[in-house]
C-alpha positions as CSV (number, residue, x, y, z in Angstrom):
1,M,134.0,-60.6,63.1
2,K,130.3,-59.9,62.6
3,A,129.2,-57.1,60.4
4,K,127.4,-55.4,63.4
5,N,130.7,-55.2,65.3
6,K,132.6,-54.0,62.2
7,I,130.1,-51.1,61.8
8,I,130.5,-50.1,65.4
9,K,134.3,-50.3,65.3
10,I,134.5,-48.2,62.1
11,R,132.2,-45.5,63.5
12,K,134.1,-45.2,66.8
13,Q,137.5,-45.0,64.9
14,N,136.3,-42.6,62.3
15,P,133.3,-40.5,63.4
16,L,133.3,-38.4,60.2
17,V,132.8,-41.4,57.8
18,T,129.4,-41.5,56.2
19,G,127.0,-44.4,56.6
20,S,127.3,-45.1,52.9
21,E,131.1,-45.5,53.1
22,I,130.7,-47.8,56.1
23,A,128.2,-49.9,54.2
24,R,130.6,-50.3,51.3
25,K,133.5,-51.3,53.5
26,V,131.5,-53.9,55.4
27,G,129.4,-55.1,52.5
28,V,125.9,-54.4,53.8
29,C,123.2,-51.9,52.9
30,R,123.0,-48.3,54.2
31,Q,119.7,-49.0,56.0
32,Y,121.3,-51.8,58.0
33,V,124.2,-49.5,59.0
34,S,121.7,-46.8,60.1
35,R,119.7,-49.2,62.1
36,I,122.8,-50.6,64.0
37,L,124.1,-47.1,64.7
38,K,120.7,-46.0,66.0
39,E,120.4,-49.1,68.3
40,K,123.8,-48.4,69.8
41,G,123.2,-44.7,70.2
42,L,126.0,-43.7,67.9
43,N,125.8,-40.6,65.7
44,N,124.7,-41.3,62.1
45,I,124.3,-37.6,61.1
46,Q,127.4,-36.1,59.5
47,P,128.4,-32.4,60.1
48,N,127.7,-29.9,57.4
49,Y,131.0,-28.2,56.5
50,K,129.4,-26.1,53.7
51,K,128.1,-23.5,56.2
52,K,128.7,-20.1,54.8
53,V,130.6,-17.7,57.1
54,V,129.6,-14.1,56.8
55,L,131.7,-11.3,58.2
56,C,130.5,-8.0,59.6
57,V,131.0,-5.2,57.1
58,V,132.4,-2.8,59.8
59,C,134.4,-4.9,62.3
60,D,135.2,-8.1,60.2
61,R,133.9,-10.5,62.9
62,T,131.7,-13.4,62.1
63,T,128.0,-12.6,62.4
64,P,125.2,-14.8,63.6
65,R,122.5,-16.0,61.1
66,G,124.4,-14.7,58.1
67,T,123.6,-11.0,58.7
68,R,125.8,-8.3,57.2
69,L,126.3,-6.5,60.5
70,C,126.9,-7.4,64.2
71,P,123.8,-7.4,66.3
72,N,125.2,-4.8,68.7
73,G,124.4,-1.1,68.1
74,D,127.9,0.1,67.5
75,C,128.4,-1.5,64.1
76,K,124.9,-0.6,62.9
77,D,125.4,3.0,63.9
78,L,128.8,3.2,62.2
79,Y,127.4,1.7,59.0
80,Y,124.2,3.6,58.7
81,N,125.2,7.0,60.1
82,I,128.3,8.4,58.3
83,E,130.4,11.3,59.5
84,V,130.7,14.0,56.8
85,T,131.8,17.6,56.5
86,C,129.6,20.4,55.2
87,A,131.0,21.7,51.9
88,F,130.3,25.3,52.8
89,C,130.8,25.9,56.6
90,K,133.1,22.8,57.2
91,Y,130.9,21.6,60.0
92,D,131.2,17.9,60.9
93,F,127.9,16.1,61.2
94,K,126.4,12.6,60.7
95,I,124.1,11.7,57.9
96,Q,122.3,8.5,57.0
97,R,123.9,6.3,54.3
98,S,120.7,6.2,52.3
99,H,120.6,10.0,52.1
100,I,124.1,10.1,50.7
101,I,123.2,7.5,48.1
102,Q,120.1,9.4,47.1
103,R,122.0,12.7,46.7
104,Y,124.7,10.9,44.6
105,N,122.0,9.4,42.4
106,R,120.4,12.8,41.9
107,G,123.8,14.2,40.8
108,M,124.6,16.3,43.9
109,R,128.3,17.1,44.0
110,H,128.6,18.3,47.6
111,I,126.9,17.6,51.0
112,Y,125.6,20.5,53.1
113,C,124.5,20.5,56.7
114,S,121.4,22.7,56.2
115,K,119.3,24.5,53.6
116,P,120.9,27.9,54.4
117,C,124.4,26.4,53.7
118,Y,123.2,24.9,50.5
119,A,121.7,28.3,49.4
120,R,124.9,30.1,50.3
121,G,127.0,27.5,48.5
122,Q,125.0,28.0,45.4
123,K,125.1,31.8,45.7
124,D,128.9,31.8,46.1
125,G,129.3,29.5,43.2
126,L,130.7,26.6,45.2
127,S,128.6,24.2,43.3
128,S,125.4,24.1,41.3
129,G,124.2,21.1,43.3
130,H,123.2,19.2,40.2
131,K,124.9,17.7,37.2
132,V,125.6,20.4,34.6
133,Q,126.0,19.5,31.0
134,S,127.1,22.1,28.4
135,G,125.6,25.0,30.4
136,F,122.2,23.5,30.8
137,R,120.8,22.1,34.0
138,F,120.3,18.3,33.8
139,V,116.8,17.6,35.1
140,R,115.4,14.2,35.9
141,N,111.8,13.3,35.6
């Protein structure tokens, strides 16, 4: 059997075998294998199985283009706007994730729905609002 026919037979039997492996089996160079496969219209490109699959942070479904969230608005809204309860008046409201992170980094212990609730919470001694260390207020520059 000619090398040309062997190459075509191997490709049709095993479509996932690389051109280099076919060349080694038949005893010809890779370029010759590539040329024969191209002439016959057979695929010479191997699939890439190393594709990284990224799951949505909210719903655990695969996301397109490796993004962290699904492209629909529901997952984005659930991730970026978080439902919290006011520490003083117990009112449920939504606040942006970035605001919660900023308040945490500043040392805030509680989340309030408004400035009046924050003021009343401080007046009633619910919290000082900032990190307290040995009686002194911890101030950041």
